[in-house]
C-alpha positions in Angstrom: -34.7 -19.1 -8.5 -36.9 -22.8 -8.5 -39.5 -23.2 -6.7 -39.5 -26.6 -6.0 -39.4 -28.1 -3.0 -35.6 -28.9 -2.0 -34.4 -32.7 -1.4 -33.2 -34.1 1.7 -29.7 -34.7 -0.4 -28.3 -30.7 0.5 -29.3 -31.9 4.7 -26.0 -34.2 4.2 -24.5 -34.7 7.7 -26.5 -32.0 9.7 -29.0 -34.7 11.2 -25.4 -37.0 12.9 -24.0 -33.3 13.2 -27.2 -32.9 16.1 -27.0 -35.7 17.6 -23.4 -35.8 18.3 -23.6 -32.1 19.4 -26.5 -32.2 21.9 -25.4 -35.3 23.8 -21.8 -34.6 24.0 -22.3 -30.2 23.9 -19.0 -29.6 21.3 -18.7 -26.6 18.8 -19.0 -27.7 15.3 -16.0 -29.5 13.6 -13.9 -27.4 11.0 -14.4 -31.0 8.4 -18.1 -30.4 9.0 -18.4 -26.2 8.2 -16.2 -27.5 4.9 -18.7 -30.3 4.2 -21.8 -27.0 5.0 -20.3 -25.2 2.9 -19.8 -27.2 0.1 -23.6 -28.3 1.2 -24.9 -23.8 0.8 -23.0 -24.2 -2.8 -24.1 -27.3 -4.4 -27.8 -25.8 -3.9 -26.5 -22.4 -4.9 -25.7 -24.2 -7.7 -28.9 -25.9 -8.9 -31.0 -22.7 -8.6 -32.3 -22.9 -5.0 -31.8 -19.7 -2.7 -30.5 -19.1 0.5 -34.0 -18.4 2.4 -34.7 -21.6 0.6 -32.0 -23.5 2.5 -32.6 -21.9 5.7 -35.8 -22.9 5.6 -34.7 -26.6 5.1 -32.5 -26.2 8.1 -34.4 -25.0 10.6 -37.3 -27.7 9.3 -35.3 -30.8 9.7 -33.7 -29.0 13.4 -37.4 -29.0 14.6 -38.6 -32.3 13.6 -35.1 -33.1 15.3 -35.2 -31.1 18.6 -37.8 -33.4 20.1 -35.3 -36.7 19.8 -32.6 -35.6 20.4 -30.5 -37.7 23.0 -28.9 -34.5 24.9 -32.6 -32.9 25.1 -34.1 -36.6 26.5 -31.5 -37.2 28.9 -31.9 -33.7 31.0 -32.6 -34.4 34.3 -33.2 -30.8 35.2 -33.8 -27.3 34.2 -30.6 -26.5 33.8 -29.3 -29.1 31.6 -32.2 -28.8 29.2 -31.0 -24.8 28.8 -27.2 -26.1 28.5 -28.3 -28.6 26.0 -30.3 -25.9 24.1 -28.0 -23.4 24.6 -25.1 -26.0 22.7 -27.5 -26.1 20.8 -28.2 -23.1 18.7 -25.4 -22.1 18.9 -24.0 -25.4 16.7 -27.8 -24.3 13.9 -26.5 -21.0 14.1 -22.7 -21.7 12.7 -24.7 -24.2 10.5 -26.7 -21.8 9.2 -23.6 -19.3 8.5 -21.9 -22.0 7.1 -24.8 -22.5 4.8 -25.0 -19.1 3.5 -21.0 -18.3 3.1 -21.2 -21.1 1.0 -24.2 -20.0 -1.0 -23.0 -16.9 -0.7 -19.2 -17.8 -2.9 -21.1 -19.8 -5.3 -23.4 -16.9 -6.1 -20.0 -15.1 -6.2 -18.8 -17.1 -8.5 -21.5 -17.3 -10.1 -22.3 -13.7 -11.5 -18.2 -12.8 -11.6 -18.7 -15.3 -14.4 -22.0 -14.2 -16.4 -19.9 -10.6 -16.1 -17.0 -12.3 -17.9 -19.4 -14.1 -21.0 -20.7 -10.0 -21.0 -18.6 -9.0 -21.5 -16.9 -10.7 -24.0 -20.2 -11.4 -26.2 -20.1 -7.6 -26.1 -17.0 -7.0 -26.8 -17.5 -9.7 -30.2 -20.9 -8.1 -30.6 -19.6 -4.6 -31.4 -16.3 -5.3 -32.7 -18.6 -8.0 -34.6 -15.3 -10.8 -34.1 -16.9 -13.2 -33.6 -19.0 -16.1 -36.1 -22.7 -14.1 -36.9 -24.6 -17.2 -36.4 -22.6 -17.8 -32.8 -23.4 -14.7 -32.0 -26.7 -14.3 -32.2 -27.4 -16.8 -30.3 -26.0 -15.6 -27.4 -27.8 -12.7 -28.1 -30.7 -14.0 -27.4 -29.4 -14.8 -23.9 -29.2 -11.4 -22.8 -32.9 -10.1 -24.8 -31.4 -9.4 -28.6 -32.6 -11.1 -30.9 -29.8 -9.9 -33.5 -32.0 -11.2 -37.0 -33.9 -7.1 -36.6 -32.3 -4.0 -38.0 -30.6 -2.2 -34.3 -29.4 1.6 -33.8 -26.6 2.3 -31.3 -26.7 5.3 -29.3 -22.9 6.3 -27.3 -22.9 9.0 -24.3 -19.8 9.9 -23.1 -18.7 11.8 -19.7 -16.8 14.3 -18.4 -15.2 11.4 -16.6 -15.2 7.2 -17.2 -18.6 5.4 -16.9 -18.0 1.9 -15.2 -20.8 -0.7 -14.9 -21.1 1.0 -10.9 -21.4 4.7 -11.8 -24.2 6.3 -10.8 -25.1 7.4 -14.2 -24.7 4.6 -15.6 -26.7 2.0 -12.7 -29.9 4.7 -13.0 -30.4 4.9 -16.2 -30.3 1.1 -16.2 -33.1 0.8 -13.7 -34.8 3.3 -15.7 -34.2 1.6 -19.4 -35.2 -1.8 -17.6 -38.4 -0.4 -15.6 -39.7 1.1 -18.5 -38.9 -1.0 -21.2 -37.8 -4.6 -19.6 -35.3 -6.6 -20.5 -35.7 -7.5 -24.2 -34.8 -5.4 -27.3 -32.4 -3.0 -25.2 -28.5 -4.5 -24.1 -26.8 -0.9 -21.8 -23.3 -1.4 -21.5 -20.3 0.1 -21.0 -17.3 -0.1 -23.2 -13.7 2.4 -23.1 -14.7 4.7 -20.6 -18.6 5.6 -22.5 -22.1 4.4 -22.1 -23.3 1.9 -24.8 -27.5 1.2 -25.7 -28.5 -0.6 -28.4 -31.2 -0.7 -29.0 -33.4 -2.6 -31.5 -35.3 -1.5 -34.5 -38.5 0.3 -35.6 -40.8 3.2 -32.9 -39.4 1.0 -30.0 -35.8 1.5 -31.0 -36.7 4.9 -31.1 -38.9 5.2 -28.4 -35.4 3.8 -26.3 -32.5 6.0 -27.7 -35.0 8.4 -27.4 -35.3 8.0 -23.5 -31.6 7.4 -23.5 -30.7 10.9 -23.9 -32.7 12.6 -22.1 -32.0 10.1 -19.2 -27.7 11.0 -19.5 -27.9 13.8 -20.1 -31.5 15.2 -18.1 -31.4 16.6 -14.1 -31.3 13.6 -12.5 -27.8 12.9 -13.7 -25.8 15.9 -12.4 -22.6 17.2 -12.8 -21.2 14.0 -13.9 -24.6 13.5 -17.0 -23.6 12.8 -21.2 -21.2 15.9 -22.3 -22.5 14.6 -26.0 -24.7 11.8 -26.9 -24.2 10.5 -31.2 -26.6 8.1 -32.5 -25.5 5.6 -35.2 -28.2 4.9 -37.3 -30.0 1.2 -38.1 -28.9 -1.1 -39.6 -29.9 -5.0 -40.7 -28.2 -7.6 -38.6 -24.8 -8.7 -36.6 -23.1 -6.5 -38.6 -25.6 -3.5 -38.7 -25.3 -3.2 -35.1 -21.0 -3.0 -35.5 -21.5 -0.6 -38.1 -24.1 1.7 -36.5 -21.9 1.7 -33.5 -19.4 2.9 -35.6 -21.2 4.9 -37.2 -22.2 6.9 -33.5 -17.8 6.3 -32.7 -17.0 8.4 -35.6 -19.8 11.2 -35.1 -18.5 11.5 -31.3 -14.5 12.1 -33.4 -16.1 14.6 -35.6 -17.5 16.2 -32.5 -14.6 17.0 -30.6 -12.6 18.0 -34.2 -14.9 20.4 -35.7 -16.3 21.5 -32.4 -19.8 20.9 -33.4 -22.2 22.5 -30.7 -24.7 19.9 -30.3 -25.0 17.9 -27.3 -26.2 15.2 -29.6 -25.7 14.0 -33.1 -27.1 11.6 -35.1 -24.8 9.9 -37.6 -27.7 10.8 -40.3 -26.9 14.2 -40.0 -23.4 13.8 -40.7 -22.9 12.1 -44.1 -21.8 14.9 -45.6 -18.5 14.3 -43.5 -17.3 10.0 -44.6 -17.8 11.6 -48.3 -15.7 14.9 -47.8 -13.3 12.7 -46.2 -14.1 9.6 -48.4 -11.1 11.0 -51.0 -8.5 12.7 -48.6 -5.9 13.2 -51.0 -8.3 15.9 -53.4 -9.5 17.4 -49.6 -6.4 17.7 -49.3 -5.1 19.8 -52.8 -8.3 21.3 -52.5 -7.4 23.4 -48.6 -3.9 23.6 -49.9 -4.8 25.5 -53.0 -8.1 27.5 -52.1 -6.9 27.9 -48.9 -3.1 28.1 -48.7 -2.2 31.4 -49.7 -3.9 32.8 -46.2 -0.7 31.0 -44.3 0.7 34.7 -45.8 -1.1 37.2 -44.1 -0.5 38.6 -40.9 -1.4 36.5 -37.8 -1.0 33.2 -40.0 -4.2 31.4 -41.5 -6.1 30.8 -38.1 -8.0 33.9 -38.2 -9.1 34.3 -41.5 -10.3 30.3 -41.3 -12.5 30.6 -37.7 -13.6 33.3 -39.8 -15.2 31.4 -42.5 -16.4 29.4 -40.1 -18.2 31.8 -37.7 -19.7 33.6 -40.8 -21.2 29.8 -42.3 -22.4 29.8 -38.7 -24.4 32.7 -38.7 -25.4 32.0 -42.4 -23.5 35.2 -43.2 -25.3 38.0 -40.8 -22.2 39.1 -40.3 -23.3 41.0 -36.7 -24.4 37.4 -35.3 -20.6 35.8 -36.9 -19.1 39.0 -35.4 -20.7 38.8 -31.7 -19.7 34.9 -32.2 -16.2 36.2 -32.8 -16.2 39.0 -30.6 -14.5 41.1 -33.0 -16.7 44.5 -34.2 -19.0 44.5 -37.4 -16.2 46.7 -39.0 -13.2 44.5 -38.1 -15.4 41.5 -39.2 -16.0 43.2 -43.3 -12.0 43.8 -43.2 -11.6 40.0 -42.4 -14.0 39.2 -45.3 -12.0 41.3 -47.6 -8.6 40.0 -46.9 -10.1 36.3 -47.5 -11.7 37.3 -50.8 -7.7 39.7 -52.6 -5.6 36.8 -50.8 -7.4 33.7 -51.9 -9.3 35.0 -55.1 -12.1 33.7 -53.7 -15.3 35.8 -53.4 -17.7 34.6 -50.3 -19.6 37.2 -51.0 -20.6 34.7 -54.4 -23.0 32.0 -53.8 -20.5 29.3 -55.7 -17.6 30.2 -54.3 -19.0 30.9 -50.7 -19.5 27.2 -51.3 -15.8 26.3 -52.4 -14.7 28.5 -49.0 -16.6 26.9 -46.7 -16.0 23.3 -48.7 -12.4 23.7 -48.1 -13.1 25.6 -44.7 -14.6 22.1 -43.3 -12.2 19.9 -44.7 -9.5 22.2 -43.5 -10.9 21.5 -39.4 -11.5 17.5 -40.6 -7.1 17.9 -41.4 -6.2 19.8 -38.9 -5.4 22.2 -41.1 -3.1 24.3 -40.4 -1.5 22.9 -37.3 -1.2 19.7 -39.6 0.8 20.5 -42.6 -0.9 18.7 -45.9 
């Protein structure tokens, strides 16, 4: 907001209005109210606050008050009261019109700013704009794209938007602790996204972000899962980190990963496994295909392999996770060995089984035929 003194140009025909009201006691005309609204809009567009605008008009009212014709000619107390009442009513109406115009201009500016911000966020996260132009626009929103950035994406039980209580609270926390530079908080496709500049500051910002969206203050609307992409350089690095975070969320759903916080750096094996989809499909068919001959299908035995791997092949823990007895678990492991020819007790063959089981979950097998 501008701090310099407002020029008298913003008074328009206000003095003439007061003189006429003082002389006749009339109400302000529609054309005069429209002029005042327009002056309010112009003041907002010029960067002046509503308080400055009202101060200007009240100062002009005070300056003119003693010389207004109605006040000068009033012969008795009753006439002076009538004139004062008409003038105060006109001042009240004028201030309301000024405020209406000023607020209308501010609402329009907010909508335009939000539209520009949304367009920038879309271009930033999808890499759809010229990088030079994007870098220029980024500075307006506190980002310097020449450096490195990492992106965190929070996903809740309900979609997030800009007015969601969790979003508003996290935004206040981010600004209060880190300011508005080198960090961008926004929503996209119902998720809350945090873009942070690289280095120690980035790690502090993203760690704090994870804590705020999942902390007790977020309540039941807090994020059920947060994914953090790796740090990359440049505007293209933001896109890449954002995509890594989204991929991590997708993997978490498909593989039922337990952690509430997922880091793309810890999940690099999965893109490798999926890079050659044909080879992975062949591995699953060859190694696990025979499990379909088991009574009840391949599902229970595949689930057994997954539970054993998660329990580091401690049978009691794996059985507990599956809610079955240890003898039942031992039977299933023996059945897997008989059907596939691969022994879960052998280190190399166990690795093959685990890799195939992971590939099956990634490919949605056996629900989705290969």
